[in-house]
ROLO-704381 format. One line per 5 residues: number of its first residue (from 0); their letters; for each residue x, y, z of N, C-alpha, C. Coordinates in Angstrom, 3 decimals, always signed. Last residue first. Example, Ala and Ser with C-alpha at 12.3 -4.5 7.8 and 13.67 -1.06 7.14 Angstrom:
BEGIN
1> SA> +12.850,-2.250,+7.080,+13.670,-1.060,+7.140,+12.900,+0.030,+7.870 ~ +13.190,-5.690,+7.800,+12.300,-4.500,+7.800,+13.200,-3.300,+7.800
This chain:
BEGIN
272> KVLII> -3.982,+1.704,-13.102,-2.535,+2.484,-13.257,-3.118,+3.732,-13.591 ~ -4.683,-1.460,-12.098,-5.586,-0.170,-12.605,-4.186,+0.613,-11.809 ~ -5.165,-5.038,-12.899,-4.382,-3.306,-12.417,-4.693,-2.343,-12.964 ~ -7.697,-7.070,-12.710,-7.029,-5.888,-13.393,-6.143,-5.011,-12.820 ~ -8.899,-10.360,-13.328,-8.215,-9.564,-12.329,-7.282,-7.875,-12.524
267> EVGQS> -11.648,-12.360,-13.452,-10.308,-11.221,-13.915,-9.958,-10.280,-13.320 ~ -12.511,-15.268,-12.365,-12.563,-13.855,-12.121,-11.784,-13.021,-12.455 ~ -12.986,-17.879,-12.863,-13.699,-17.279,-13.948,-13.337,-15.470,-13.502 ~ -12.210,-19.288,-10.296,-13.819,-19.089,-11.096,-13.822,-18.036,-12.076 ~ -9.414,-19.615,-11.141,-10.018,-20.606,-11.609,-11.361,-20.526,-11.535
262> KMVRE> -9.024,-16.534,-10.164,-8.777,-17.264,-11.764,-9.576,-18.036,-11.987 ~ -8.972,-17.241,-7.269,-9.930,-16.229,-8.314,-9.795,-16.292,-9.473 ~ -7.121,-19.007,-7.141,-8.627,-19.322,-6.900,-9.625,-18.256,-7.713 ~ -4.569,-17.454,-7.939,-5.394,-18.608,-8.714,-6.524,-19.081,-8.273 ~ -4.885,-15.854,-5.889,-4.801,-15.049,-7.170,-5.433,-16.358,-7.932
257> GDLSA> -4.149,-17.057,-3.638,-5.684,-16.557,-3.974,-5.626,-15.821,-5.092 ~ -2.706,-18.462,-2.441,-3.469,-19.187,-3.834,-4.678,-18.216,-3.804 ~ -0.251,-16.599,-0.630,-0.790,-18.094,-1.213,-1.786,-18.453,-2.462 ~ -0.886,-13.401,-2.116,-0.296,-14.646,-0.909,-1.456,-15.986,-1.008 ~ -0.194,-10.827,-4.756,-0.898,-11.813,-3.822,-0.313,-12.850,-3.042
252> SGSHF> +0.513,-7.251,-3.552,+0.686,-8.598,-3.981,-0.011,-9.957,-3.594 ~ +0.212,-3.835,-4.225,+0.119,-5.308,-3.817,+0.447,-6.373,-4.124 ~ -2.285,-1.705,-5.908,-1.123,-1.753,-5.336,-1.031,-3.448,-4.898 ~ -4.891,-1.849,-7.109,-3.975,-0.426,-7.462,-2.650,-1.129,-7.026 ~ -7.654,-3.790,-8.538,-6.532,-3.196,-7.651,-5.773,-2.537,-8.336
247> YCKKI> -10.565,-5.211,-9.285,-9.534,-4.096,-9.828,-8.678,-3.821,-8.588 ~ -11.828,-8.174,-10.729,-11.596,-7.456,-9.182,-10.528,-6.382,-9.652 ~ -14.908,-9.128,-11.667,-13.896,-8.725,-11.901,-13.406,-8.133,-10.622 ~ -17.181,-10.716,-10.490,-16.366,-11.637,-12.007,-15.517,-10.456,-12.489 ~ -18.524,-12.222,-7.885,-17.915,-10.994,-8.415,-17.422,-11.641,-9.567
242> GSFAI> -19.706,-14.225,-6.584,-20.388,-14.211,-7.994,-19.481,-12.959,-9.165 ~ -18.266,-15.342,-4.757,-19.569,-14.700,-4.488,-20.176,-14.443,-5.617 ~ -16.138,-17.114,-5.240,-17.047,-17.744,-4.969,-18.147,-16.929,-4.816 ~ -13.861,-15.120,-5.310,-14.076,-16.070,-6.355,-15.422,-16.726,-5.880 ~ -14.020,-13.894,-2.925,-14.325,-12.966,-3.880,-14.851,-14.157,-5.102
237> LKACV> -13.470,-15.913,-0.868,-14.660,-15.051,-1.001,-15.002,-14.494,-2.364 ~ -10.688,-15.805,-1.824,-11.746,-16.965,-1.670,-13.042,-16.422,-2.075 ~ -9.382,-13.196,-0.826,-9.879,-13.809,-2.668,-10.671,-14.753,-2.893 ~ -10.286,-12.859,+1.558,-10.678,-12.263,+0.549,-10.901,-13.054,-1.002 ~ -7.930,-15.031,+2.200,-9.080,-14.948,+2.383,-10.150,-14.231,+1.603
232> ACPFV> -5.649,-13.789,+1.015,-6.026,-14.839,+0.447,-7.350,-15.173,+0.511 ~ -6.322,-10.710,+0.147,-5.531,-11.342,+0.813,-6.187,-12.681,+0.398 ~ -6.415,-8.363,-2.771,-7.089,-8.818,-1.811,-6.349,-10.287,-0.958 ~ -4.667,-5.265,-3.097,-4.664,-7.030,-3.482,-5.129,-7.454,-2.790 ~ -5.808,-2.403,-2.563,-5.099,-3.368,-2.048,-5.331,-4.561,-2.422
227> ATYIS> -7.979,-0.988,-3.284,-6.926,-0.273,-3.520,-5.215,-1.469,-3.627 ~ -10.740,-2.518,-5.080,-10.020,-2.418,-3.850,-8.188,-2.168,-3.982 ~ -13.225,-2.716,-6.858,-12.470,-2.340,-6.591,-11.969,-2.312,-5.369 ~ -15.437,-5.906,-8.384,-14.767,-5.017,-7.224,-13.878,-3.994,-7.181 ~ -18.303,-5.803,-10.410,-16.976,-5.811,-10.189,-16.499,-4.827,-8.914
222> TGELA> -20.991,-8.876,-10.906,-20.123,-6.930,-10.441,-18.712,-7.135,-10.470 ~ -21.809,-11.119,-11.479,-21.238,-10.327,-12.523,-21.090,-8.565,-12.273 ~ -23.598,-11.311,-8.819,-23.317,-12.032,-9.691,-22.674,-10.685,-10.979 ~ -24.808,-10.227,-6.323,-23.208,-10.190,-6.615,-22.630,-10.548,-7.915 ~ -27.743,-8.670,-5.559,-27.315,-9.643,-5.614,-25.551,-9.191,-6.470
217> IGKRA> -28.463,-7.585,-2.533,-27.859,-6.884,-3.181,-26.942,-8.433,-4.215 ~ -29.601,-7.510,+0.189,-30.105,-8.123,-0.647,-29.576,-7.677,-2.377 ~ -28.327,-6.967,+2.481,-29.166,-5.466,+2.181,-29.795,-6.221,+0.362 ~ -26.773,-8.223,+3.460,-27.768,-7.980,+4.026,-28.302,-6.886,+3.192 ~ -25.108,-9.249,+1.262,-25.789,-9.674,+1.369,-27.153,-9.425,+2.321
212> AEAIV> -23.746,-6.706,+0.544,-24.621,-7.188,+0.181,-25.513,-8.019,+0.226 ~ -22.244,-6.641,+3.305,-23.124,-5.679,+2.917,-24.223,-5.534,+2.055 ~ -20.574,-8.907,+2.692,-21.444,-8.827,+4.171,-22.486,-8.344,+3.926 ~ -18.919,-7.744,+0.721,-20.179,-9.184,+0.240,-21.121,-9.352,+1.536 ~ -17.910,-5.811,+1.956,-18.848,-5.477,+0.846,-19.777,-7.106,+0.268
207> TQEAH> -16.415,-7.304,+3.621,-17.650,-6.336,+4.612,-18.517,-5.919,+3.001 ~ -14.880,-8.383,+2.524,-15.444,-8.840,+3.263,-16.968,-8.386,+3.980 ~ -13.205,-6.172,+1.876,-13.648,-6.969,+0.879,-14.835,-7.726,+1.469 ~ -12.220,-4.766,+4.074,-12.824,-4.300,+3.453,-14.147,-5.188,+2.263 ~ -12.126,-6.885,+6.657,-12.022,-6.387,+5.520,-12.377,-5.755,+4.591
202> LATTL> -12.482,-6.222,+10.066,-13.191,-7.098,+8.961,-12.593,-6.211,+8.017 ~ -10.226,-6.804,+12.754,-10.918,-5.978,+11.565,-11.493,-6.568,+10.785 ~ -8.803,-8.348,+14.625,-9.683,-7.818,+14.896,-10.786,-7.033,+14.094 ~ -7.089,-10.810,+13.160,-7.143,-9.603,+13.428,-8.738,-8.969,+14.102 ~ -5.954,-13.600,+11.371,-5.637,-13.099,+12.769,-5.887,-11.560,+13.083
197> DHKTG> -6.519,-13.736,+9.089,-7.705,-14.048,+9.657,-7.083,-13.379,+11.226 ~ -3.414,-13.427,+7.568,-4.518,-12.328,+7.720,-6.149,-12.123,+8.199 ~ -1.081,-14.583,+8.151,-2.310,-14.886,+9.076,-3.525,-13.402,+9.052 ~ +0.989,-11.493,+6.839,+0.967,-13.289,+7.337,-0.527,-13.283,+8.232 ~ +1.997,-9.549,+6.545,+1.839,-10.474,+5.619,+0.886,-11.499,+5.555
192> AEVFD> +4.244,-8.947,+9.313,+3.483,-8.242,+8.163,+3.465,-9.408,+7.051 ~ +3.759,-12.084,+11.593,+4.922,-10.867,+11.116,+3.853,-10.120,+9.971 ~ +2.277,-10.725,+14.880,+3.020,-11.645,+13.464,+2.928,-10.835,+12.709 ~ +1.635,-9.275,+17.028,+2.360,-9.925,+17.161,+2.676,-11.093,+16.136 ~ +0.017,-7.100,+16.316,+1.504,-6.567,+16.758,+2.336,-7.919,+17.019
187> RPDGD> -2.222,-8.427,+15.598,-1.587,-7.971,+14.253,-0.356,-7.417,+14.673 ~ -3.867,-8.420,+17.977,-3.169,-9.344,+17.559,-2.404,-9.085,+16.302 ~ -3.932,-5.244,+19.618,-4.397,-5.653,+18.598,-3.793,-6.914,+17.964 ~ -5.627,-4.335,+22.913,-4.716,-5.022,+22.067,-5.119,-5.135,+20.838 ~ -7.550,-3.242,+24.002,-7.710,-4.818,+24.367,-6.109,-4.997,+24.030
182> IYPTH> -7.713,-0.644,+22.757,-7.944,-0.799,+24.182,-7.009,-2.438,+24.825 ~ -7.022,-0.602,+20.301,-6.280,+0.020,+20.887,-6.677,+0.012,+22.114 ~ -8.637,-2.729,+19.123,-7.815,-2.777,+19.481,-6.276,-2.304,+20.138 ~ -11.350,-0.860,+19.781,-11.052,-2.367,+20.380,-9.451,-2.974,+19.893 ~ -12.319,+1.232,+17.912,-11.218,+1.571,+19.150,-10.580,+0.454,+19.881
177> ESPHH> -14.567,+0.716,+16.624,-12.878,+1.077,+16.046,-12.035,+1.509,+16.960 ~ -15.834,-2.057,+17.861,-16.083,-0.680,+18.159,-14.876,-0.316,+17.167 ~ -15.999,-5.033,+18.108,-17.365,-4.425,+18.176,-17.072,-2.754,+18.186 ~ -14.195,-4.134,+14.975,-15.192,-4.936,+15.742,-15.089,-5.137,+16.909 ~ -12.851,-1.916,+12.877,-12.116,-3.146,+13.420,-13.829,-3.260,+14.480
172> RNHVR> -12.829,-2.360,+8.969,-12.585,-1.649,+10.125,-13.009,-2.321,+11.863 ~ -12.522,-1.075,+5.747,-12.365,-2.188,+6.655,-12.001,-1.438,+8.260 ~ -15.025,+0.271,+3.963,-13.689,+0.451,+4.548,-13.470,-0.789,+5.658 ~ -17.219,+0.614,+1.123,-17.059,+0.184,+2.487,-15.367,+0.384,+3.104 ~ -20.388,+0.946,-1.055,-18.639,+1.999,-0.833,-18.532,+1.457,+0.426
167> LLIVG> -21.513,-0.435,-3.589,-21.537,+0.103,-2.475,-20.068,+0.971,-1.912 ~ -22.653,+0.364,-6.414,-23.304,-0.200,-5.508,-23.243,-0.046,-3.984 ~ -22.283,+2.832,-8.811,-21.472,+2.475,-7.749,-22.866,+1.796,-7.112 ~ -22.563,+1.703,-12.405,-23.096,+2.479,-11.577,-22.458,+1.806,-9.851 ~ -21.350,+0.159,-14.222,-20.797,+1.760,-14.180,-21.556,+2.259,-13.286
162> DKVLI> -22.362,-2.460,-14.223,-23.208,-1.805,-15.374,-22.640,-0.045,-15.333 ~ -21.848,-2.337,-10.873,-22.236,-3.065,-11.492,-23.058,-1.905,-12.745 ~ -19.526,-2.221,-7.971,-19.593,-1.435,-9.342,-20.472,-2.436,-10.157 ~ -18.189,-1.506,-4.613,-18.836,-2.416,-5.819,-19.739,-1.817,-6.729 ~ -15.284,-0.775,-3.237,-16.193,-0.446,-3.925,-16.811,-1.278,-5.464
157> AGVRR> -12.934,-0.769,-0.792,-13.689,-0.999,-1.359,-14.883,-0.954,-1.993 ~ -10.073,+0.575,+1.415,-11.997,+1.086,+0.947,-11.908,-0.238,-0.009 ~ -7.635,+0.419,+3.777,-8.222,-0.559,+2.614,-9.946,+0.020,+2.275 ~ -5.152,+0.717,+5.426,-6.329,+1.631,+5.315,-6.828,+1.238,+4.207 ~ -3.353,-1.389,+8.423,-3.777,-1.020,+6.477,-4.934,-0.275,+6.602
152> WWDSS> -2.979,-1.150,+10.833,-2.250,-1.910,+9.859,-2.162,-1.410,+8.627 ~ -4.877,-0.127,+12.548,-3.576,+0.738,+12.128,-2.520,-0.115,+11.142 ~ -7.631,+1.620,+10.588,-6.746,-0.166,+11.185,-5.310,+0.344,+11.047 ~ -9.937,+3.052,+10.477,-9.131,+3.102,+11.568,-7.673,+2.259,+12.039 ~ -11.017,+4.206,+8.138,-10.529,+3.438,+8.613,-9.773,+3.618,+9.821
147> KEGEK> -10.913,+6.257,+6.104,-12.095,+6.230,+6.942,-11.409,+5.691,+7.664 ~ -9.467,+6.211,+3.518,-8.764,+6.828,+4.898,-9.864,+6.985,+5.612 ~ -10.892,+4.247,+2.260,-10.047,+3.562,+2.802,-9.830,+4.859,+3.990 ~ -12.008,+6.439,+0.362,-12.811,+5.380,+1.262,-11.764,+4.818,+2.401 ~ -9.908,+6.613,-1.314,-10.408,+7.550,-0.227,-11.159,+7.120,+1.119
142> KAKEM> -9.596,+4.455,-2.875,-8.597,+4.834,-1.864,-9.256,+5.869,-0.355 ~ -12.124,+4.216,-4.028,-11.682,+3.477,-3.202,-10.703,+3.840,-2.128 ~ -11.770,+6.762,-5.502,-12.532,+6.684,-4.420,-12.728,+5.724,-3.617 ~ -9.767,+5.950,-7.342,-9.489,+7.051,-6.327,-10.388,+7.199,-5.245 ~ -11.399,+3.613,-8.591,-10.029,+3.473,-7.499,-9.534,+4.559,-6.604
137> IERDF> -12.673,+5.214,-10.179,-13.324,+4.567,-8.812,-12.257,+4.439,-7.795 ~ -11.145,+6.700,-11.879,-11.835,+7.242,-10.920,-12.614,+6.723,-9.600 ~ -9.618,+4.569,-13.297,-9.160,+5.487,-12.143,-9.963,+6.436,-11.201 ~ -12.162,+3.494,-14.457,-11.429,+2.972,-13.504,-10.794,+3.940,-12.636 ~ -12.465,+6.044,-16.217,-13.769,+5.367,-15.462,-13.229,+4.347,-14.025
132> PDTSV> -10.241,+6.010,-17.431,-10.549,+7.121,-16.486,-11.369,+7.076,-15.620 ~ -7.923,+3.124,-17.816,-9.392,+4.082,-18.739,-9.718,+5.134,-17.104 ~ -5.607,+1.842,-17.736,-5.892,+3.217,-17.682,-6.847,+4.409,-17.733 ~ -5.267,-1.391,-16.922,-6.132,-0.090,-17.276,-6.009,+0.945,-16.740 ~ -3.987,-4.721,-17.320,-3.738,-3.184,-16.958,-4.734,-2.302,-17.648
127> RVDEP> -4.351,-7.957,-16.691,-4.518,-6.989,-17.599,-4.546,-5.812,-16.726 ~ -2.008,-10.351,-15.970,-3.086,-9.577,-15.710,-3.280,-8.402,-16.394 ~ +0.123,-12.015,-15.623,-0.641,-12.161,-16.494,-2.123,-11.630,-16.431 ~ +0.331,-12.646,-11.972,+0.822,-12.345,-13.204,-0.203,-12.354,-14.280 ~ +0.888,-10.417,-8.451,-0.236,-10.963,-9.473,+0.529,-11.027,-11.481
122> PTQSL> +3.934,-10.688,-7.128,+3.241,-10.133,-7.567,+1.786,-10.851,-8.697 ~ +4.166,-12.283,-3.826,+4.244,-12.335,-5.414,+2.831,-11.771,-6.136 ~ +5.027,-10.348,-1.716,+4.978,-11.978,-1.758,+4.936,-11.962,-3.497 ~ +6.410,-8.121,+0.575,+6.244,-7.803,-0.257,+6.068,-9.643,-0.760 ~ +4.995,-7.071,+3.855,+5.741,-7.679,+3.253,+5.178,-8.389,+1.750
117> VNKED> +4.816,-3.296,+4.654,+4.360,-4.481,+4.405,+5.082,-5.768,+3.464 ~ +5.881,-0.843,+4.251,+6.654,-1.829,+5.321,+5.823,-3.224,+5.141 ~ +5.067,+0.527,+2.293,+6.514,+0.011,+2.086,+7.000,-0.756,+2.682 ~ +2.509,+1.602,+2.960,+2.565,+0.168,+1.964,+4.244,-0.680,+2.108 ~ +1.816,+2.098,+6.132,+2.914,+2.022,+5.012,+3.130,+0.997,+4.091
112> WRLFV> -1.089,+3.601,+7.429,-0.638,+1.963,+6.830,+0.374,+2.717,+5.932 ~ -0.883,+6.427,+9.104,-1.316,+5.886,+7.667,-0.922,+4.556,+7.715 ~ -2.512,+6.162,+12.784,-1.258,+6.179,+11.731,-1.804,+5.780,+10.614 ~ -5.688,+7.693,+13.434,-4.777,+6.562,+13.606,-3.523,+6.758,+12.801 ~ -6.949,+10.121,+13.503,-6.428,+9.796,+14.681,-5.517,+8.896,+14.356
107> PEFVI> -8.196,+12.382,+10.466,-7.952,+10.893,+10.666,-6.628,+10.930,+12.251 ~ -10.160,+15.193,+11.105,-8.941,+14.459,+11.196,-9.076,+13.009,+11.516 ~ -12.657,+17.048,+9.944,-12.339,+15.637,+10.188,-10.848,+15.601,+10.336 ~ -13.665,+20.173,+11.427,-12.956,+19.683,+10.738,-12.729,+18.072,+11.184 ~ -16.652,+22.483,+11.188,-15.935,+21.321,+11.659,-15.141,+20.733,+10.656
102> DAGAL> -18.485,+24.769,+11.957,-17.585,+24.818,+11.069,-16.357,+23.706,+11.900 ~ -22.018,+24.279,+12.471,-20.517,+24.128,+13.408,-19.520,+23.799,+11.876 ~ -24.241,+22.877,+12.085,-24.255,+23.897,+11.601,-22.880,+24.786,+11.997 ~ -24.596,+20.963,+15.009,-25.449,+21.049,+13.833,-24.782,+22.767,+13.366 ~ -23.540,+19.337,+16.979,-22.865,+20.234,+16.120,-23.306,+21.009,+15.325
97> FREAF> -25.146,+17.206,+17.738,-24.901,+18.191,+19.041,-23.877,+19.795,+18.228 ~ -25.624,+14.987,+16.424,-26.555,+15.425,+17.127,-26.190,+16.964,+17.682 ~ -23.412,+15.552,+14.325,-24.894,+15.454,+13.840,-25.504,+15.858,+14.698 ~ -20.897,+15.080,+16.259,-21.556,+16.258,+15.272,-22.875,+16.343,+14.851 ~ -21.795,+12.233,+16.690,-21.881,+13.308,+18.010,-22.106,+14.721,+17.229
92> KKSLE> -21.644,+10.846,+14.568,-22.570,+10.904,+15.531,-22.800,+12.073,+16.144 ~ -18.477,+11.767,+14.055,-19.839,+11.882,+13.243,-21.662,+11.990,+13.818 ~ -17.521,+10.411,+16.169,-17.322,+11.595,+16.069,-18.268,+12.345,+14.786 ~ -17.783,+7.104,+15.643,-18.554,+8.099,+17.255,-18.611,+9.926,+17.064 ~ -16.864,+6.786,+13.160,-18.027,+6.871,+13.644,-18.827,+7.564,+14.382
87> DDALI> -13.860,+9.465,+12.989,-14.258,+7.941,+12.966,-16.295,+8.055,+13.365 ~ -11.682,+11.518,+12.610,-12.858,+11.085,+11.510,-12.933,+9.324,+11.982 ~ -12.354,+13.716,+14.987,-11.748,+12.867,+14.858,-12.710,+12.285,+13.506 ~ -12.443,+17.346,+14.769,-13.197,+15.949,+15.612,-12.602,+15.093,+14.920 ~ -12.425,+20.664,+15.555,-11.706,+19.377,+14.786,-12.165,+18.191,+15.807
82> IKQFG> -13.908,+23.638,+15.122,-13.812,+22.555,+16.024,-13.826,+21.626,+15.162 ~ -14.621,+27.151,+15.590,-13.826,+25.946,+14.347,-13.434,+24.411,+15.413 ~ -15.233,+28.755,+17.324,-15.300,+29.053,+15.733,-14.845,+28.225,+14.716 ~ -16.835,+27.640,+19.907,-15.877,+27.597,+19.153,-16.194,+28.007,+17.581 ~ -19.329,+27.108,+20.988,-19.074,+28.366,+21.105,-17.644,+28.625,+20.186
77> ALEAI> -19.333,+24.089,+21.419,-20.043,+24.869,+19.818,-19.910,+26.141,+20.342 ~ -18.192,+24.213,+23.953,-17.768,+23.363,+22.771,-18.104,+24.388,+21.657 ~ -20.489,+25.001,+25.412,-18.497,+25.714,+25.462,-18.504,+25.292,+24.414 ~ -22.219,+23.342,+25.191,-22.229,+24.597,+24.609,-21.049,+25.234,+24.671 ~ -20.993,+20.941,+26.089,-21.383,+21.028,+24.528,-21.660,+22.490,+24.491
72> GNKTL> -21.174,+20.626,+29.239,-20.345,+21.540,+28.423,-20.199,+21.613,+26.850 ~ -23.235,+18.888,+29.986,-23.530,+20.282,+29.936,-22.189,+21.108,+29.221 ~ -22.329,+16.500,+28.907,-23.103,+16.912,+28.028,-23.607,+18.413,+28.267 ~ -18.465,+17.117,+28.975,-19.769,+16.589,+29.571,-21.129,+16.830,+28.399 ~ -15.365,+17.189,+28.451,-16.583,+17.386,+28.045,-17.389,+16.310,+28.227
67> VRITR> -12.591,+17.948,+29.872,-13.389,+17.037,+30.056,-14.803,+17.216,+29.355 ~ -9.875,+20.071,+28.832,-10.915,+20.172,+29.916,-11.935,+18.773,+29.323 ~ -7.058,+21.731,+28.415,-7.495,+20.617,+28.659,-9.083,+20.354,+29.357 ~ -5.121,+24.572,+27.346,-6.299,+24.207,+28.027,-7.148,+22.698,+27.801 ~ -2.623,+24.514,+26.503,-2.862,+25.510,+27.147,-3.971,+25.127,+27.889
62> FIGLG> -1.074,+21.166,+25.097,-2.353,+22.536,+25.144,-2.643,+22.883,+26.454 ~ +1.050,+19.877,+25.722,+0.867,+20.362,+24.443,+0.180,+21.563,+23.907 ~ +2.162,+18.631,+28.105,+2.595,+19.964,+27.980,+2.029,+20.360,+26.461 ~ +2.106,+15.780,+29.018,+2.895,+16.477,+27.472,+3.245,+17.990,+27.231 ~ +0.278,+16.167,+31.073,+1.561,+16.275,+31.550,+2.687,+16.063,+30.277
57> SVLKK> -2.155,+16.248,+29.957,-1.415,+17.509,+30.542,-0.421,+17.339,+31.047 ~ -2.374,+13.685,+29.511,-2.210,+14.409,+28.493,-1.289,+15.794,+28.706 ~ -3.003,+12.617,+32.001,-1.467,+11.807,+30.993,-1.408,+12.954,+30.060 ~ -5.119,+14.127,+32.902,-3.715,+14.559,+33.363,-2.432,+14.131,+32.651 ~ -7.085,+12.907,+30.708,-6.569,+14.715,+30.964,-5.167,+14.902,+31.729
52> TEEAP> -7.170,+10.241,+31.518,-6.632,+10.595,+30.772,-6.337,+12.191,+30.182 ~ -8.731,+10.707,+34.199,-7.124,+10.329,+33.927,-6.639,+10.418,+33.351 ~ -10.941,+11.522,+33.270,-10.137,+12.443,+33.805,-8.959,+11.955,+34.193 ~ -11.596,+9.639,+31.606,-11.554,+10.992,+30.839,-10.461,+11.476,+31.793 ~ -10.749,+6.052,+32.440,-11.469,+7.467,+32.601,-10.977,+8.976,+32.233
47> LARFE> -9.674,+3.785,+29.680,-9.272,+5.191,+30.993,-10.132,+6.360,+30.971 ~ -11.135,+1.307,+28.636,-10.720,+2.433,+28.470,-10.161,+3.423,+29.790 ~ -12.008,-1.303,+28.912,-10.382,-1.033,+29.733,-9.965,+0.615,+28.883 ~ -14.953,-1.510,+28.161,-14.008,-1.971,+29.621,-12.894,-1.206,+29.991 ~ -16.353,+0.353,+26.611,-14.944,+0.174,+26.126,-14.700,-0.369,+28.106
42> KPAFE> -19.862,+0.217,+25.579,-18.626,+0.308,+26.784,-17.174,-0.366,+26.586 ~ -20.260,+1.188,+22.308,-20.398,+0.263,+23.469,-19.695,+0.425,+24.243 ~ -21.507,+4.517,+21.435,-20.575,+3.380,+20.852,-20.988,+3.044,+22.637 ~ -23.119,+6.922,+22.012,-22.951,+6.859,+20.701,-21.828,+5.208,+20.683 ~ -23.195,+7.332,+24.788,-24.704,+7.596,+23.800,-24.198,+6.871,+22.400
37> RILDE> -21.054,+7.240,+25.937,-21.702,+5.820,+26.097,-23.271,+5.845,+24.735 ~ -19.826,+9.116,+25.620,-19.872,+8.335,+24.929,-20.559,+6.993,+24.678 ~ -21.290,+10.704,+28.106,-21.409,+11.158,+26.596,-21.051,+10.199,+25.364 ~ -19.909,+9.071,+30.310,-20.862,+9.274,+29.828,-21.876,+9.866,+28.543 ~ -17.307,+9.882,+30.056,-17.671,+8.502,+29.531,-19.299,+8.242,+29.679
32> NFIFL> -16.118,+12.754,+27.610,-16.298,+12.046,+28.941,-17.311,+10.393,+28.626 ~ -13.974,+13.792,+25.368,-15.203,+13.301,+25.372,-15.158,+12.472,+27.034 ~ -12.071,+16.502,+25.924,-11.761,+15.016,+26.278,-13.203,+14.701,+26.336 ~ -10.791,+19.394,+24.385,-11.889,+18.486,+24.747,-11.888,+17.350,+24.847 ~ -8.351,+21.689,+24.306,-8.569,+20.279,+23.975,-9.730,+19.908,+24.704
27> ADVDK> -7.836,+24.690,+22.931,-8.738,+23.755,+24.018,-8.954,+22.794,+23.425 ~ -6.727,+26.168,+20.362,-6.814,+26.626,+22.041,-7.375,+26.096,+22.902 ~ -4.695,+24.870,+18.229,-5.833,+25.037,+18.700,-5.800,+25.578,+20.617 ~ -2.027,+25.744,+16.530,-3.318,+26.252,+16.084,-5.050,+25.982,+17.055 ~ +0.048,+24.226,+17.858,+0.155,+25.554,+17.755,-1.264,+26.340,+17.325
22> AHKEF> -0.322,+21.578,+17.724,-0.251,+21.925,+18.991,-0.507,+23.660,+18.977 ~ -1.752,+19.929,+15.708,-2.390,+20.744,+15.666,-1.785,+21.889,+17.567 ~ +0.666,+17.940,+15.450,-0.029,+18.233,+13.952,-0.735,+19.704,+14.469 ~ +0.799,+16.853,+18.399,+1.895,+17.760,+17.634,+1.016,+18.013,+16.497 ~ -2.034,+15.314,+18.033,-1.445,+16.926,+19.132,-0.729,+17.596,+18.648
17> LKLYG> -1.540,+13.727,+16.201,-2.641,+14.278,+16.079,-2.102,+15.579,+16.933 ~ +0.458,+12.472,+17.087,+0.894,+12.490,+16.134,-0.150,+13.845,+15.874 ~ -0.998,+11.357,+19.530,+0.092,+12.062,+19.554,+0.218,+13.037,+18.573 ~ -2.742,+9.188,+18.405,-3.217,+10.652,+19.030,-1.650,+11.507,+19.037 ~ -0.623,+7.616,+17.765,-1.903,+8.236,+16.328,-2.144,+9.359,+17.092
12> AHLAP> +0.136,+6.550,+19.524,+1.040,+6.983,+18.889,+0.467,+8.026,+17.780 ~ -2.073,+6.560,+22.116,-0.806,+5.992,+21.157,-0.550,+7.107,+20.265 ~ -4.024,+6.194,+25.150,-2.968,+7.026,+24.240,-2.095,+6.003,+23.217 ~ -7.213,+5.485,+25.109,-6.088,+4.721,+25.233,-5.292,+5.489,+24.459 ~ -9.497,+6.675,+24.537,-9.717,+5.452,+25.162,-8.614,+5.199,+25.968
7> IYLAL> -10.412,+9.485,+23.553,-9.648,+9.066,+23.709,-9.923,+7.778,+24.825 ~ -12.452,+11.728,+21.393,-12.637,+10.525,+22.449,-11.670,+9.448,+22.047 ~ -11.995,+14.812,+21.606,-11.684,+13.597,+21.037,-12.136,+12.511,+21.798 ~ -11.626,+18.410,+19.508,-12.570,+17.712,+20.721,-12.431,+16.062,+20.335 ~ -10.188,+21.108,+20.061,-10.142,+19.651,+19.447,-10.509,+18.726,+20.594
2> ATM> -11.155,+24.417,+18.672,-11.027,+23.379,+19.697,-10.892,+21.975,+19.199 ~ -10.141,+27.787,+17.888,-10.161,+26.597,+17.510,-10.127,+25.593,+18.452 ~ -11.096,+31.029,+17.141,-11.009,+30.096,+18.248,-11.110,+28.511,+17.894
């Protein structure tokens, strides 16, 4: 017996895709109720009540059994042989507290960013190409980290390295909640892809690395950053003046003056293939 347990503040295409993926192998869908969510996430003022969400999902005719999950019902959920949860911080905290020892599969909820749909700009020029096994390994870790992001537009991971040691690994995420743009609306829906990088509810992975380093007292001088996608102009400026000396990337193009600013401050830009 398999259960799918989700926080569904607002229905969108990502949830529908997940429903369709597991339509045949899930015996019951559990929707987290408001009281349960309040322990793990800030209050979402525009989130639909769980009972209303249940009615909407029931109308899709995908699942035979749909229940609103309360604290009193956790024992029923824990009784399933396999439990599928969203791959987000809220679900992980829930699992850690209530589902210790359970067979859990964490699934991404939101649609993957399709790089082909992003506006291409200027490919970086005169950059070193690396096929070094270590660089490839770290870049794969950065890509994997990016898969944790709930960002609808693109999912990016970044890893900070010094002397061959990983210091930080982060991904871009929305604030104050991973669900903010799917409840309040995403300003990225109203701008052309590849433009106005600052108009977002997400903190970019590169920005998060620098902020986390400041919070933890990690000196950035002489470090390297690995990011799956070439930094936007804003992140490129932060990298340039942070002390980071090498920026490794796998795909994407430079926008505005990002490449020139990094190079002007002695940051080496390296394409990992």
